[in-house]
Every structure is written in structure tokens, then in C-alpha cells.
Biotite code that builds the C-alpha atoms (Angstrom):
import biotite.structure as struc

atoms = struc.array([
    struc.Atom([-135.312, -154.723, 54.685], chain_id="A", res_id=1, res_name="MET", atom_name="CA", element="C"),
    struc.Atom([-137.723, -154.515, 57.660], chain_id="A", res_id=2, res_name="LYS", atom_name="CA", element="C"),
    struc.Atom([-140.493, -156.878, 58.105], chain_id="A", res_id=3, res_name="ILE", atom_name="CA", element="C"),
    struc.Atom([-143.340, -156.948, 59.785], chain_id="A", res_id=4, res_name="LEU", atom_name="CA", element="C"),
    struc.Atom([-143.880, -160.261, 61.030], chain_id="A", res_id=5, res_name="LYS", atom_name="CA", element="C"),
    struc.Atom([-147.006, -162.085, 62.371], chain_id="A", res_id=6, res_name="SER", atom_name="CA", element="C"),
    struc.Atom([-147.530, -164.525, 65.417], chain_id="A", res_id=7, res_name="LYS", atom_name="CA", element="C"),
    struc.Atom([-149.100, -167.072, 62.858], chain_id="A", res_id=8, res_name="ALA", atom_name="CA", element="C"),
    struc.Atom([-146.781, -169.821, 61.598], chain_id="A", res_id=9, res_name="GLU", atom_name="CA", element="C"),
    struc.Atom([-147.273, -171.983, 58.273], chain_id="A", res_id=10, res_name="GLY", atom_name="CA", element="C"),
    struc.Atom([-145.813, -172.889, 55.331], chain_id="A", res_id=11, res_name="THR", atom_name="CA", element="C"),
    struc.Atom([-147.745, -170.761, 53.215], chain_id="A", res_id=12, res_name="HIS", atom_name="CA", element="C"),
    struc.Atom([-146.518, -167.325, 54.466], chain_id="A", res_id=13, res_name="ILE", atom_name="CA", element="C"),
    struc.Atom([-144.805, -165.246, 52.263], chain_id="A", res_id=14, res_name="GLU", atom_name="CA", element="C"),
    struc.Atom([-143.148, -161.983, 52.488], chain_id="A", res_id=15, res_name="ILE", atom_name="CA", element="C"),
    struc.Atom([-144.432, -159.214, 50.524], chain_id="A", res_id=16, res_name="PHE", atom_name="CA", element="C"),
    struc.Atom([-142.902, -155.696, 49.610], chain_id="A", res_id=17, res_name="GLN", atom_name="CA", element="C"),
    struc.Atom([-145.224, -153.033, 50.805], chain_id="A", res_id=18, res_name="ILE", atom_name="CA", element="C"),
    struc.Atom([-144.527, -150.846, 47.773], chain_id="A", res_id=19, res_name="SER", atom_name="CA", element="C"),
    struc.Atom([-146.034, -153.780, 45.327], chain_id="A", res_id=20, res_name="ASP", atom_name="CA", element="C"),
    struc.Atom([-149.292, -154.439, 46.911], chain_id="A", res_id=21, res_name="LEU", atom_name="CA", element="C"),
    struc.Atom([-152.746, -152.294, 46.024], chain_id="A", res_id=22, res_name="ALA", atom_name="CA", element="C"),
    struc.Atom([-154.221, -151.314, 49.252], chain_id="A", res_id=23, res_name="ILE", atom_name="CA", element="C"),
    struc.Atom([-157.532, -149.281, 50.171], chain_id="A", res_id=24, res_name="THR", atom_name="CA", element="C"),
    struc.Atom([-156.424, -146.031, 50.966], chain_id="A", res_id=25, res_name="LYS", atom_name="CA", element="C"),
    struc.Atom([-158.258, -145.183, 53.952], chain_id="A", res_id=26, res_name="HIS", atom_name="CA", element="C"),
    struc.Atom([-156.186, -143.928, 56.422], chain_id="A", res_id=27, res_name="GLY", atom_name="CA", element="C"),
    struc.Atom([-157.023, -146.337, 59.660], chain_id="A", res_id=28, res_name="PHE", atom_name="CA", element="C"),
    struc.Atom([-154.179, -147.862, 61.374], chain_id="A", res_id=29, res_name="VAL", atom_name="CA", element="C"),
    struc.Atom([-154.457, -150.369, 63.784], chain_id="A", res_id=30, res_name="LEU", atom_name="CA", element="C"),
    struc.Atom([-153.687, -148.394, 67.792], chain_id="A", res_id=31, res_name="GLU", atom_name="CA", element="C"),
    struc.Atom([-152.723, -152.067, 69.178], chain_id="A", res_id=32, res_name="ASP", atom_name="CA", element="C"),
    struc.Atom([-149.644, -152.394, 66.777], chain_id="A", res_id=33, res_name="ILE", atom_name="CA", element="C"),
    struc.Atom([-148.524, -148.939, 66.822], chain_id="A", res_id=34, res_name="LEU", atom_name="CA", element="C"),
    struc.Atom([-148.174, -149.674, 70.741], chain_id="A", res_id=35, res_name="ASN", atom_name="CA", element="C"),
    struc.Atom([-146.126, -152.408, 70.383], chain_id="A", res_id=36, res_name="GLY", atom_name="CA", element="C"),
    struc.Atom([-148.420, -155.378, 69.967], chain_id="A", res_id=37, res_name="ALA", atom_name="CA", element="C"),
    struc.Atom([-147.588, -158.050, 67.148], chain_id="A", res_id=38, res_name="GLU", atom_name="CA", element="C"),
    struc.Atom([-149.125, -158.788, 63.994], chain_id="A", res_id=39, res_name="MET", atom_name="CA", element="C"),
    struc.Atom([-151.239, -161.894, 64.561], chain_id="A", res_id=40, res_name="ILE", atom_name="CA", element="C"),
    struc.Atom([-152.434, -162.795, 61.270], chain_id="A", res_id=41, res_name="HIS", atom_name="CA", element="C"),
    struc.Atom([-151.011, -162.353, 57.974], chain_id="A", res_id=42, res_name="PRO", atom_name="CA", element="C"),
    struc.Atom([-152.561, -160.343, 55.152], chain_id="A", res_id=43, res_name="ILE", atom_name="CA", element="C"),
    struc.Atom([-154.279, -161.945, 52.377], chain_id="A", res_id=44, res_name="GLN", atom_name="CA", element="C"),
    struc.Atom([-153.228, -161.204, 48.917], chain_id="A", res_id=45, res_name="VAL", atom_name="CA", element="C"),
    struc.Atom([-154.715, -161.999, 45.881], chain_id="A", res_id=46, res_name="HIS", atom_name="CA", element="C"),
    struc.Atom([-152.451, -161.882, 42.608], chain_id="A", res_id=47, res_name="LYS", atom_name="CA", element="C"),
    struc.Atom([-155.147, -160.237, 39.967], chain_id="A", res_id=48, res_name="CYS", atom_name="CA", element="C"),
    struc.Atom([-155.094, -161.890, 36.265], chain_id="A", res_id=49, res_name="THR", atom_name="CA", element="C"),
    struc.Atom([-157.238, -159.801, 34.510], chain_id="A", res_id=50, res_name="ASN", atom_name="CA", element="C"),
    struc.Atom([-156.196, -160.967, 31.111], chain_id="A", res_id=51, res_name="GLU", atom_name="CA", element="C"),
    struc.Atom([-158.707, -159.587, 28.432], chain_id="A", res_id=52, res_name="GLY", atom_name="CA", element="C"),
    struc.Atom([-160.238, -157.314, 30.543], chain_id="A", res_id=53, res_name="THR", atom_name="CA", element="C"),
    struc.Atom([-161.201, -153.792, 30.131], chain_id="A", res_id=54, res_name="TYR", atom_name="CA", element="C"),
    struc.Atom([-162.054, -151.194, 32.021], chain_id="A", res_id=55, res_name="GLY", atom_name="CA", element="C"),
    struc.Atom([-163.898, -147.234, 31.721], chain_id="A", res_id=56, res_name="ALA", atom_name="CA", element="C"),
    struc.Atom([-162.452, -145.718, 28.596], chain_id="A", res_id=57, res_name="LEU", atom_name="CA", element="C"),
    struc.Atom([-161.421, -149.268, 27.099], chain_id="A", res_id=58, res_name="GLY", atom_name="CA", element="C"),
    struc.Atom([-158.185, -149.257, 28.940], chain_id="A", res_id=59, res_name="LYS", atom_name="CA", element="C"),
    struc.Atom([-156.963, -152.564, 29.868], chain_id="A", res_id=60, res_name="LYS", atom_name="CA", element="C"),
    struc.Atom([-156.762, -153.518, 33.599], chain_id="A", res_id=61, res_name="TYR", atom_name="CA", element="C"),
    struc.Atom([-153.207, -153.994, 34.924], chain_id="A", res_id=62, res_name="LYS", atom_name="CA", element="C"),
    struc.Atom([-152.098, -157.662, 35.163], chain_id="A", res_id=63, res_name="THR", atom_name="CA", element="C"),
    struc.Atom([-150.073, -159.226, 38.080], chain_id="A", res_id=64, res_name="GLY", atom_name="CA", element="C"),
    struc.Atom([-151.336, -156.506, 40.467], chain_id="A", res_id=65, res_name="LEU", atom_name="CA", element="C"),
    struc.Atom([-151.166, -157.728, 43.831], chain_id="A", res_id=66, res_name="LEU", atom_name="CA", element="C"),
    struc.Atom([-154.372, -156.861, 45.568], chain_id="A", res_id=67, res_name="LYS", atom_name="CA", element="C"),
    struc.Atom([-154.679, -157.034, 49.349], chain_id="A", res_id=68, res_name="VAL", atom_name="CA", element="C"),
    struc.Atom([-157.824, -158.543, 50.190], chain_id="A", res_id=69, res_name="ILE", atom_name="CA", element="C"),
    struc.Atom([-157.770, -158.807, 53.834], chain_id="A", res_id=70, res_name="LYS", atom_name="CA", element="C"),
    struc.Atom([-155.279, -156.692, 56.363], chain_id="A", res_id=71, res_name="GLY", atom_name="CA", element="C"),
    struc.Atom([-155.045, -153.261, 54.475], chain_id="A", res_id=72, res_name="SER", atom_name="CA", element="C"),
    struc.Atom([-155.194, -151.495, 58.016], chain_id="A", res_id=73, res_name="GLN", atom_name="CA", element="C"),
    struc.Atom([-152.189, -153.597, 58.949], chain_id="A", res_id=74, res_name="ARG", atom_name="CA", element="C"),
    struc.Atom([-150.351, -152.692, 55.821], chain_id="A", res_id=75, res_name="VAL", atom_name="CA", element="C"),
    struc.Atom([-151.088, -148.803, 56.426], chain_id="A", res_id=76, res_name="THR", atom_name="CA", element="C"),
    struc.Atom([-149.822, -149.199, 60.160], chain_id="A", res_id=77, res_name="THR", atom_name="CA", element="C"),
    struc.Atom([-146.850, -151.152, 58.630], chain_id="A", res_id=78, res_name="ALA", atom_name="CA", element="C"),
    struc.Atom([-146.235, -148.049, 56.613], chain_id="A", res_id=79, res_name="ILE", atom_name="CA", element="C"),
    struc.Atom([-146.487, -145.645, 59.321], chain_id="A", res_id=80, res_name="GLN", atom_name="CA", element="C"),
    struc.Atom([-143.925, -147.442, 61.149], chain_id="A", res_id=81, res_name="LEU", atom_name="CA", element="C"),
    struc.Atom([-141.607, -147.675, 58.695], chain_id="A", res_id=82, res_name="GLY", atom_name="CA", element="C"),
    struc.Atom([-141.647, -151.036, 57.762], chain_id="A", res_id=83, res_name="TYR", atom_name="CA", element="C"),
    struc.Atom([-140.857, -152.235, 53.974], chain_id="A", res_id=84, res_name="THR", atom_name="CA", element="C"),
    struc.Atom([-141.860, -155.472, 53.477], chain_id="A", res_id=85, res_name="HIS", atom_name="CA", element="C"),
    struc.Atom([-144.711, -157.660, 55.528], chain_id="A", res_id=86, res_name="ILE", atom_name="CA", element="C"),
    struc.Atom([-145.839, -161.216, 55.741], chain_id="A", res_id=87, res_name="GLU", atom_name="CA", element="C"),
    struc.Atom([-148.790, -162.432, 54.069], chain_id="A", res_id=88, res_name="GLY", atom_name="CA", element="C"),
    struc.Atom([-150.597, -165.574, 52.000], chain_id="A", res_id=89, res_name="ILE", atom_name="CA", element="C"),
    struc.Atom([-151.919, -165.529, 48.599], chain_id="A", res_id=90, res_name="TYR", atom_name="CA", element="C"),
    struc.Atom([-155.511, -166.514, 48.575], chain_id="A", res_id=91, res_name="VAL", atom_name="CA", element="C"),
    struc.Atom([-156.598, -168.018, 45.266], chain_id="A", res_id=92, res_name="TRP", atom_name="CA", element="C"),
    struc.Atom([-160.413, -166.646, 44.445], chain_id="A", res_id=93, res_name="ARG", atom_name="CA", element="C"),
    struc.Atom([-162.244, -166.470, 41.315], chain_id="A", res_id=94, res_name="LEU", atom_name="CA", element="C"),
    struc.Atom([-163.888, -162.935, 41.195], chain_id="A", res_id=95, res_name="PHE", atom_name="CA", element="C"),
    struc.Atom([-166.105, -163.624, 38.440], chain_id="A", res_id=96, res_name="ARG", atom_name="CA", element="C"),
])
């Protein structure tokens, strides 16, 4: 287990498996982390609770999806560097 850790310290920081995260696939990476700098802030993750919500063609949305709200470039960079896990925090928001 190779973890990309952040400089920030706190009691709410958790470790997320990168393969479980839903990110925006854009291909952008953070050059400073690629060049050896530390990640300053943990990513922010929202756990989707799409109970009873339907999308296109009447298909149900996935429930329990871990969606990266802030930090998709950090996740993309971690993948490129071979990390399997990344530090983050849960963000509790209402998306309605």
C-alpha cells in the first residue's frame, strides 16, 4: 500500500483507495508533486447517496459512489506516480 500523504494534519483525514474514487478524467497533473514536492492539502470526497434517483433512460444512479469534489489533479498525479491510496477528507454537502 503506497499512500500519497498531505502536509495538513487533522483528526478527520482518512485514507482512500484510489481505485474506489470517481474523478474527472482530464489528464492534468501537478508538476510540483511530480518533481518531488509534498501534497499540501488532502483531497475532498463526497459519498453519493442517490437513493431513488434515476438518470438517463431510467437507469438508477450508483449508490455509495465516492466522488472527488476537490483534488482530481492530485489523484491523477498520484496514479501517474504509482500510488494506490491517497489522504482525503469527507465533505458533507446537500446536492439538491
